[in-house]
ZAVEXVO-562970 format. One record per residue (C-alpha): residue in three letters; x, y, z. Coordinates in steps of 0.02 Angstrom, whole numbers, padded with zeros to 5 digits, always signed. Layout:
// residues N
ALAXYZ...
// end
This chain:
// residues 307
MET-00479+01979+01005GLY-00493+01850+01144THR-00645+01749+01195ALA-00679+01860+01347GLU-00675+02017+01239ILE-00792+01941+01110LEU-00916+01886+01242ASN-00906+02056+01327SER-00939+02149+01163LEU-01083+02035+01113ALA-01159+02045+01287MET-01150+02234+01278ILE-01239+02233+01109PHE-01373+02107+01153ILE-01413+02191+01320MET-01469+02339+01214ILE-01615+02229+01159VAL-01689+02238+01336PRO-01753+02419+01331GLY-01849+02387+01169PHE-01920+02225+01240VAL-01976+02308+01403LEU-02044+02465+01321LYS-02149+02362+01200LYS-02212+02244+01336LYS-02261+02394+01444LYS-02343+02474+01290ILE-02236+02630+01311ILE-02194+02616+01127ASN-02309+02548+00992GLU-02291+02476+00817THR-02298+02647+00735GLN-02156+02713+00843THR-02052+02558+00810LYS-02074+02583+00623GLY-02021+02764+00646ILE-01859+02710+00730SER-01829+02582+00592SER-01854+02718+00461LEU-01728+02829+00552ILE-01600+02688+00551VAL-01624+02643+00368ASN-01626+02821+00302VAL-01502+02910+00416THR-01395+02817+00542TRP-01358+02661+00438PRO-01290+02755+00285CYS-01184+02861+00403LEU-01114+02705+00485VAL-01067+02636+00314ILE-00984+02798+00257ASP-00886+02811+00420ALA-00831+02628+00406MET-00762+02663+00233GLN-00657+02810+00289LEU-00498+02709+00264LYS-00342+02751+00165PHE-00346+02674-00008SER-00266+02503-00014LYS-00248+02383-00161GLU-00257+02240-00037ILE-00428+02296+00026LEU-00486+02324-00153ASN-00433+02147-00200ASP-00524+02084-00045CYS-00684+02166-00109ILE-00670+02071-00275TYR-00633+01909-00181THR-00783+01941-00068PHE-00900+01959-00217PHE-00855+01789-00290ILE-00860+01699-00122LEU-01032+01773-00085ILE-01102+01713-00250ILE-01039+01536-00216ILE-01116+01531-00042PHE-01279+01610-00102VAL-01293+01472-00233LEU-01261+01337-00102ALA-01393+01415+00012PHE-01517+01415-00132ILE-01483+01230-00167PHE-01512+01189+00017SER-01675+01286+00014ILE-01736+01179-00133LEU-01692+01020-00036VAL-01788+01080+00117VAL-01938+01130+00010LYS-01944+00955-00062LEU-01914+00872+00106CYS-02053+00970+00191LYS-02164+00961+00035LEU-02199+01147+00047GLU-02332+01225-00060LYS-02286+01360-00187SER-02348+01499-00071LYS-02207+01461+00051SER-02068+01390-00058GLY-02006+01556-00128ILE-02011+01636+00044LEU-01912+01492+00118ALA-01780+01510-00018PHE-01768+01696+00024MET-01743+01653+00208PHE-01600+01534+00168ILE-01509+01655+00055PHE-01529+01827+00132GLY-01476+01866+00310ASN-01494+02021+00417THR-01322+02088+00369GLY-01376+02267+00395PHE-01480+02290+00552ILE-01384+02158+00650GLY-01231+02106+00550LEU-01152+02276+00520PRO-01169+02343+00699VAL-01109+02179+00776ILE-00958+02164+00661ASN-00914+02347+00685ALA-00920+02327+00874LEU-00819+02166+00873TYR-00684+02200+00745GLY-00680+02386+00704LYS-00677+02492+00546THR-00590+02377+00423ALA-00710+02235+00464ALA-00858+02356+00449PHE-00790+02406+00278TYR-00797+02224+00221ALA-00970+02205+00300SER-01029+02357+00201ILE-00972+02277+00038ILE-01063+02117+00086GLU-01218+02220+00124MET-01209+02303-00047VAL-01199+02134-00136ASN-01339+02069-00023ASP-01451+02218-00068ILE-01419+02201-00254LEU-01468+02017-00249ILE-01619+02053-00138PHE-01693+02179-00259THR-01665+02063-00407VAL-01669+01878-00359GLY-01750+01904-00188ILE-01898+02004-00252MET-01930+01873-00386LEU-01934+01734-00255ILE-02066+01828-00156GLN-02166+01862-00314TYR-02157+01676-00357SER-02233+01631-00187ALA-02365+01765-00209GLY-02414+01693-00378THR-02383+01857-00469LYS-02279+01897-00623THR-02095+01893-00578LYS-01993+02048-00619MET-01847+02138-00540ASP-01876+02295-00436LEU-01724+02396-00488LYS-01793+02552-00406GLY-01755+02469-00240LEU-01570+02483-00280LEU-01587+02671-00252SER-01596+02642-00065PRO-01506+02747+00068GLY-01400+02596+00113ILE-01335+02577-00064PHE-01310+02767-00071GLY-01202+02755+00086VAL-01096+02616+00009VAL-01074+02712-00155VAL-01022+02872-00064GLY-00908+02780+00057PHE-00827+02674-00079THR-00801+02828-00189LEU-00713+02916-00046PHE-00606+02761-00019MET-00560+02743-00203THR-00513+02928-00215ASN-00422+02919-00047THR-00529+03064+00017GLN-00556+03097+00201LEU-00706+03198+00258PRO-00665+03364+00345GLY-00652+03348+00535PHE-00820+03424+00580LEU-00913+03327+00444GLY-00823+03164+00477ASP-00857+03177+00664THR-01041+03214+00632VAL-01058+03063+00518GLN-00969+02954+00647ILE-01081+03010+00790ILE-01241+02984+00690GLY-01179+02815+00627SER-01139+02757+00803ALA-01324+02771+00847THR-01361+02625+00729THR-01315+02489+00853PRO-01423+02543+01002LEU-01570+02592+00892SER-01563+02428+00795MET-01559+02326+00954ILE-01707+02424+01025VAL-01807+02385+00869ILE-01761+02200+00880GLY-01810+02198+01064SER-01981+02271+01024GLN-02006+02138+00889LEU-01957+01998+01008ALA-02082+02064+01136GLU-02221+02000+01024LEU-02143+01828+01010LYS-02250+01679+01063ILE-02144+01525+01034LYS-02289+01401+01032GLU-02373+01496+00891LEU-02215+01518+00789ILE-02128+01350+00793SER-02164+01232+00648VAL-02067+01097+00556GLU-02026+01215+00412ILE-01972+01360+00524SER-01870+01244+00636MET-01776+01167+00490MET-01747+01337+00411THR-01678+01406+00575ILE-01559+01259+00597PHE-01495+01272+00419LYS-01487+01462+00419LEU-01399+01483+00586LEU-01292+01325+00592VAL-01274+01229+00428ILE-01242+01374+00309PRO-01111+01458+00423LEU-01025+01288+00444LEU-01024+01266+00255SER-00947+01440+00243ILE-00810+01389+00364LEU-00779+01230+00264LEU-00765+01327+00101ILE-00667+01479+00159ARG-00562+01418+00305ILE-00528+01237+00257ILE-00541+01222+00067LEU-00474+01396+00024GLY-00365+01407+00180ASN-00413+01588+00214SER-00410+01634+00399SER-00402+01823+00377LEU-00515+01956+00453LEU-00610+01958+00288SER-00651+01773+00304THR-00714+01802+00481VAL-00829+01941+00423ILE-00900+01839+00278ILE-00934+01686+00387LEU-01009+01787+00529ASP-01124+01879+00408PHE-01188+01710+00347ALA-01227+01667+00528MET-01350+01811+00541PRO-01539+01781+00552VAL-01665+01805+00412GLY-01668+01979+00336ALA-01812+02080+00410CYS-01855+02153+00239ILE-01940+01989+00191THR-02092+02041+00294ILE-02106+02206+00202PHE-02090+02123+00032SER-02217+01990+00078GLN-02341+02126+00124GLN-02302+02222-00035TYR-02333+02074-00151ASP-02473+01989-00051ALA-02368+01837-00007ASP-02379+01736+00155VAL-02336+01874+00280ASP-02363+01765+00434PHE-02240+01633+00373ALA-02111+01767+00330THR-02131+01852+00499LYS-02111+01688+00593GLY-01946+01655+00503VAL-01879+01827+00549LEU-01928+01820+00732VAL-01877+01641+00769SER-01708+01655+00682THR-01675+01822+00767LEU-01712+01747+00937PHE-01598+01597+00915CYS-01457+01698+00836LEU-01428+01769+01010LEU-01360+01595+01050THR-01275+01548+00887VAL-01186+01711+00841PRO-01078+01711+01000VAL-01031+01530+00964PHE-00970+01568+00789ALA-00885+01729+00844ILE-00782+01628+00970MET-00747+01489+00843LEU-00679+01618+00720LYS-00570+01716+00839
// end
């Protein structure tokens, strides 16, 4: 895919943010309706997108790529965690923000933004890899991620394994099972799943647009959020390029998907978890909104670099 095609595809996706932004500014949609759309994405369209992306013929090469992906992700997650500790010490953050900051560094929005963008840019095989990344991301979120939020909230840390029974994980399990058994959905069912899954991109962008409509830069920018955004959107993806492309010498489609997923903004679920465990919701929300805004600039840059 050439530079012009990448820019065209990204422009098409990001323009979809405009309706949500305008509708929220004009108060045509409210917070309750936005949450309803988000719920529809998480519970219906997103799992369908994952299942459709995994409707590929079984391949040992792709299976080996999944195993390779798992180990690479763990390495980069560990590096991101180390960087978060350094920033916490540098900014002298209090405990109430340190765990949240670590979460921001480690977990990106690989679902709402990453999966639709990668699917639009590179097609089904890339979306398959992105789905595997999302599964690993979710597993770590509901184990390590939850404990980081609990640490900041000052509550007893324990894993929330019930969270692993999410529709997104269900979609990955179903899709991966179909892939492993080399099973294709019947025409009418496969087409239905594909059509529903294709709604994920526009709906996700509308939700993001409505969130950005509430953005007031002067109120959101701080030293901690600025440093987090720079590291999350620039430093960590560059480290991923160094590790995967230069040290390991991997320039495959899989490497592109992994790196681009690490260029995604902070996972939006951090706000929900912060509310759930009485952590610093304002700080979490600022990280999500600011990183989402600036990813509109950085994601195209990395997409072009990786072409």
